C-alpha positions as CSV (number, residue, x, y, z in Angstrom):
1,M,0.0,0.0,0.1
2,T,1.5,3.5,-1.1
3,K,1.7,6.2,1.6
4,K,-1.0,8.6,1.6
5,E,-1.1,12.2,3.0
6,E,-4.4,11.3,4.7
7,I,-4.9,7.6,5.4
8,L,-8.8,8.0,5.6
9,K,-8.9,9.8,2.3
10,P,-6.9,7.8,-0.3
11,Y,-7.4,9.4,-3.8
12,G,-9.3,12.4,-2.1
13,S,-12.3,10.4,-1.2
14,L,-13.2,9.4,2.4
15,D,-12.7,5.7,2.8
16,V,-11.6,3.8,6.0
17,L,-10.9,0.6,4.2
18,G,-7.3,1.5,3.4
19,Y,-6.6,2.1,7.1
20,Y,-8.4,-1.0,8.2
21,S,-6.5,-3.2,5.6
22,Q,-3.1,-2.0,7.0
23,V,-4.1,-2.6,10.7
24,S,-5.4,-6.1,9.6
25,Q,-1.9,-7.3,9.0
26,V,-1.1,-7.5,12.8
27,L,-4.6,-8.7,13.8
28,K,-4.5,-12.1,12.1
29,K,-3.5,-14.0,15.2
30,F,-6.0,-12.1,17.4
31,L,-9.0,-12.6,15.1
32,R,-8.2,-15.9,13.4
33,G,-11.4,-17.8,12.6
34,R,-13.6,-15.1,13.9
35,E,-15.9,-13.4,11.6
36,I,-15.5,-9.6,11.2
37,A,-18.3,-7.0,11.1
38,V,-18.7,-3.2,10.7
39,K,-21.0,-0.7,11.9
40,V,-21.7,1.7,9.0
41,W,-22.8,5.3,10.2
42,L,-25.4,7.2,8.0
43,P,-25.8,10.9,8.2
44,K,-29.5,10.7,7.4
45,G,-32.4,8.4,8.3
46,I,-31.4,5.5,10.5
47,P,-28.1,6.3,12.3
48,F,-26.3,3.1,11.3
49,F,-26.4,-0.5,10.1
50,L,-24.4,-3.6,10.9
51,K,-22.9,-5.7,8.2
52,R,-21.9,-9.0,9.8
53,G,-21.5,-12.8,9.1
54,S,-25.1,-13.5,10.4
55,N,-26.8,-11.3,7.9
56,S,-24.2,-11.7,5.0
57,K,-21.6,-13.9,3.6
58,P,-18.9,-14.1,6.3
59,L,-15.8,-12.2,6.0
60,F,-12.5,-12.9,8.0
61,I,-9.5,-10.7,8.9
62,E,-7.0,-12.7,6.4
63,D,-9.5,-11.6,3.6
64,L,-8.5,-8.0,3.8
65,R,-5.1,-9.0,2.2
66,D,-6.9,-8.7,-1.2
67,V,-7.1,-4.9,-0.7
68,N,-4.7,-2.9,-2.9
69,D,-4.3,0.5,-4.3
70,K,-6.2,-0.2,-7.6
71,M,-9.2,-1.3,-5.7
72,L,-9.0,1.9,-3.4
73,K,-8.7,4.0,-6.6
74,L,-11.8,2.2,-8.1
75,R,-13.7,3.0,-4.9
76,A,-13.0,6.7,-5.1
77,E,-14.2,7.0,-8.6
78,H,-16.9,4.4,-9.0
79,G,-19.8,2.5,-7.5
80,L,-19.5,-1.4,-6.9
81,S,-22.1,-2.1,-9.7
82,D,-20.1,-0.2,-12.3
83,V,-16.6,-2.0,-11.7
84,G,-17.7,-5.4,-10.4
85,D,-16.0,-7.2,-13.5
86,K,-12.7,-5.6,-12.3
87,L,-12.8,-7.2,-9.0
88,T,-12.4,-10.6,-7.5
89,G,-15.3,-12.2,-5.6
90,K,-13.4,-11.6,-2.3
91,Q,-12.8,-7.9,-3.3
92,A,-16.4,-7.4,-4.1
93,L,-17.6,-8.7,-0.7
94,I,-15.0,-6.5,1.1
95,W,-16.5,-3.6,-0.8
96,E,-20.1,-4.7,0.4
97,Y,-18.9,-4.5,4.0
98,F,-16.7,-1.5,3.9
99,V,-18.9,1.0,2.2
100,P,-16.9,3.9,0.5
101,R,-17.5,7.5,1.7
102,K,-18.8,6.3,5.1
103,L,-17.2,6.3,8.5
104,M,-17.5,2.8,10.3
105,D,-16.6,1.1,13.6
106,F,-14.7,-2.2,13.1
107,F,-16.1,-5.4,15.2
108,Y,-15.7,-9.0,15.3
109,A,-17.6,-12.0,16.6
110,C,-15.9,-12.3,20.0
111,N,-16.4,-16.2,20.3
112,G,-17.8,-16.8,16.8
113,E,-21.0,-15.5,14.9
114,H,-23.4,-18.2,15.7
115,P,-24.8,-19.1,19.3
116,G,-23.8,-22.2,21.1
117,K,-19.9,-22.3,20.3
118,P,-17.3,-22.8,22.9
119,I,-16.0,-19.8,24.6
120,D,-12.2,-19.3,24.5
121,R,-12.1,-15.4,25.7
122,I,-14.0,-13.7,28.4
123,F,-14.7,-10.1,27.4
124,I,-15.7,-7.6,30.0
125,D,-16.9,-4.1,28.8
126,I,-16.0,-1.2,31.2
127,D,-19.3,0.5,30.0
128,K,-19.0,4.3,31.0
129,G,-22.1,6.3,31.2
130,K,-22.3,9.6,29.1
131,E,-21.8,11.7,32.3
132,V,-18.8,9.6,33.5
133,D,-15.1,10.7,32.7
134,S,-12.9,8.3,30.9
135,E,-10.4,8.8,34.0
136,I,-12.9,7.1,36.2
137,A,-13.0,4.2,33.8
138,R,-9.2,3.9,33.9
139,K,-9.3,3.7,37.7
140,V,-12.1,1.0,37.4
141,A,-10.3,-1.0,34.7
142,K,-7.1,-0.7,36.9
143,E,-8.8,-2.1,40.0
144,L,-10.7,-4.7,38.0
145,V,-7.5,-6.2,36.7
146,N,-5.9,-6.2,40.3
147,I,-8.8,-8.0,41.7
148,I,-9.1,-10.6,39.1
149,K,-5.4,-11.3,39.5
150,Q,-5.9,-11.7,43.3
151,D,-9.0,-13.8,43.3
152,E,-7.7,-17.1,44.3
153,E,-11.3,-18.7,43.9
154,F,-11.5,-17.7,40.4
155,A,-8.0,-18.9,39.7
156,K,-8.9,-22.4,40.8
157,L,-11.6,-22.5,38.1
158,I,-9.8,-21.0,35.1
159,K,-6.4,-20.1,33.8
160,F,-6.1,-17.1,31.4
161,K,-3.9,-14.3,30.2
162,I,-5.2,-10.7,30.5
163,F,-5.5,-8.5,27.4
164,L,-6.4,-4.8,27.7
165,M,-7.7,-2.4,25.1
166,W,-8.7,1.2,25.1
167,T,-11.8,1.5,23.0
168,G,-11.6,5.1,22.1
169,S,-13.8,6.2,24.9
170,S,-13.3,3.5,27.8
171,F,-11.6,0.1,28.3
172,H,-12.2,-3.5,27.7
173,V,-10.7,-6.4,29.8
174,Y,-10.3,-9.6,28.2
175,L,-9.4,-13.0,29.8
176,L,-7.8,-15.1,27.0
177,L,-8.4,-18.7,28.3
178,D,-6.0,-21.7,28.2
179,K,-9.0,-23.9,27.6
180,N,-12.4,-23.4,26.4
181,I,-15.4,-23.1,28.7
182,S,-19.0,-23.7,28.0
183,L,-21.9,-21.4,28.0
184,D,-23.1,-23.1,31.0
185,F,-19.9,-22.2,32.9
186,Y,-20.2,-18.4,31.8
187,N,-23.8,-18.4,32.9
188,K,-22.9,-20.0,36.3
189,H,-19.9,-18.0,37.1
190,L,-19.7,-14.6,35.0
191,A,-23.2,-13.7,33.8
192,Y,-24.7,-10.9,35.9
193,H,-28.0,-11.8,37.5
194,K,-29.6,-8.6,38.8
195,N,-31.8,-10.5,41.4
196,N,-28.8,-12.5,42.8
197,P,-25.8,-10.1,42.1
198,F,-23.3,-11.9,44.3
199,D,-23.9,-15.2,42.6
200,S,-21.3,-14.2,40.0
201,F,-17.8,-13.0,40.0
202,T,-18.8,-10.2,38.0
203,G,-21.4,-8.9,40.6
204,R,-18.7,-9.6,43.4
205,W,-16.0,-7.8,41.5
206,S,-18.1,-4.7,40.8
207,A,-19.2,-4.5,44.4
208,E,-15.6,-4.7,45.7
209,I,-14.6,-2.0,43.2
210,K,-17.6,0.2,44.3
211,K,-16.6,-0.2,48.0
212,K,-12.8,0.4,47.4
213,L,-13.0,3.4,45.0
214,K,-16.2,4.8,46.3
215,L,-17.6,5.1,42.7
216,D,-21.0,4.1,41.0
217,V,-20.0,0.9,39.7
218,Q,-22.5,-2.0,38.9
219,G,-22.6,-5.2,37.1
220,G,-25.0,-6.0,34.2
221,H,-25.5,-4.7,30.7
222,E,-28.0,-1.8,31.3
223,K,-26.6,1.5,30.3
224,T,-27.1,4.4,32.7
225,P,-25.5,7.9,32.2
226,K,-24.0,8.1,35.7
227,H,-22.7,4.7,36.4
228,I,-19.8,2.5,35.4
229,T,-21.0,-0.9,34.4
230,L,-18.9,-4.1,34.3
231,D,-20.5,-5.8,31.4
232,P,-19.6,-9.3,30.3
233,S,-22.6,-10.0,28.1
234,G,-20.5,-9.8,24.9
235,T,-18.7,-13.1,25.8
236,P,-21.2,-15.8,24.5
237,S,-20.9,-16.6,20.8
238,G,-23.2,-14.6,18.6
239,K,-22.0,-11.4,20.2
240,L,-19.8,-8.7,18.8
241,A,-16.8,-6.9,20.3
242,R,-14.7,-3.9,19.1
243,V,-11.5,-4.7,17.2
244,P,-8.3,-3.3,18.3
245,F,-7.4,-0.3,16.0
246,S,-11.1,0.3,15.4
247,L,-12.1,4.0,14.8
248,H,-14.7,5.2,17.4
249,M,-17.3,7.3,16.1
250,K,-19.4,10.0,17.8
251,K,-21.7,10.5,15.1
252,A,-21.8,9.9,11.3
253,R,-19.2,12.4,10.4
254,E,-17.1,12.5,13.5
255,I,-14.5,10.4,14.9
256,D,-13.8,10.9,18.5
257,G,-11.2,8.2,19.3
258,V,-9.2,5.2,18.2
259,A,-9.1,1.9,19.8
260,V,-5.6,0.4,20.9
261,P,-4.2,-2.4,23.0
262,L,-2.6,-1.5,26.2
263,S,-0.2,-3.0,28.9
264,E,-1.1,-3.3,32.5
265,K,1.6,-0.9,33.4
266,E,-0.1,1.8,31.3
267,L,-3.3,1.6,33.4
268,E,-1.0,3.1,36.3
269,D,-0.5,6.4,34.2
270,K,-2.5,9.2,35.4
271,K,-1.8,10.9,32.1
272,L,-3.0,8.1,30.0
273,I,-6.4,9.3,28.9
274,K,-5.0,12.6,27.8
275,R,-2.6,10.7,25.7
276,L,-5.1,8.3,24.2
277,K,-7.5,10.8,23.5
278,K,-5.1,12.6,21.2
279,L,-4.4,9.4,19.1
280,T,-5.0,9.6,15.4
281,P,-5.3,6.9,12.8
282,E,-1.9,8.1,11.3
283,E,-0.2,7.9,14.7
284,V,-1.6,4.3,15.2
285,L,0.0,3.2,12.0
286,K,3.3,4.7,12.9
287,S,3.2,2.7,16.2
288,L,1.8,-0.4,14.8
289,N,4.8,-2.7,15.4
290,K,4.8,-1.5,19.0
291,Y,1.1,-2.2,19.4
292,S,1.4,-5.6,17.7
293,K,3.6,-6.8,20.6
294,L,0.6,-6.6,23.1
295,L,-1.8,-8.7,20.9
């Protein structure tokens, strides 16, 4: 891929595909075998739509190797129906997912696109309410990691490696498992039950964080403007999670962040949020080798 002055505007027209195809080169291991998806933002009518393997032919991260400059140039000047004969079948499918001249968030099926599959990674979203500052989310993510690592009861049940990610607004905490678990294991030990919050590790962890940090932290998946929610509900197969290096959209024409992987040490940095909020796609590409070591 040739160097462009603006990575999101190759050949003068908005197109996020060039950027996503470049970051895909270091995501092959992290996303191997997992269907990818996009959230396409629209300036009028419905705010967005999802393109994913459950409503379209599946697309995988390895497929983005078929993106090239010739394809990007065609996308800047033509519609898919006009140049379909100049594309491979895979390139046409990529085009259908990554719509030209639109901003889009990049997602993937965390444990596979269809329900009932084994779980090999636990995904906890530090879901920040609109009125909650990202610095609060950093403190919660830091404390959650510490609590998980110190939880001897949890360690007896499962072995894992922690993976951390800034989403562009808040944080995701992953537990990458040594062995697969079943949906029954997830429902028994991790799914949050509002009527019996202390039955799950999620409920107990959120209560411990709330007590220690004196913050409005709760378990579950209900979004509230003034709370931080520890939400593991994206874990079961059939659910989507944000891809590392995804753009984070505030609205159809505005990017307000970029997702990147983080080290545990970085969560200690009180200036972390300020630095992360300044990240641009261009800066991410310059540091891609550094970030790839965390994947």
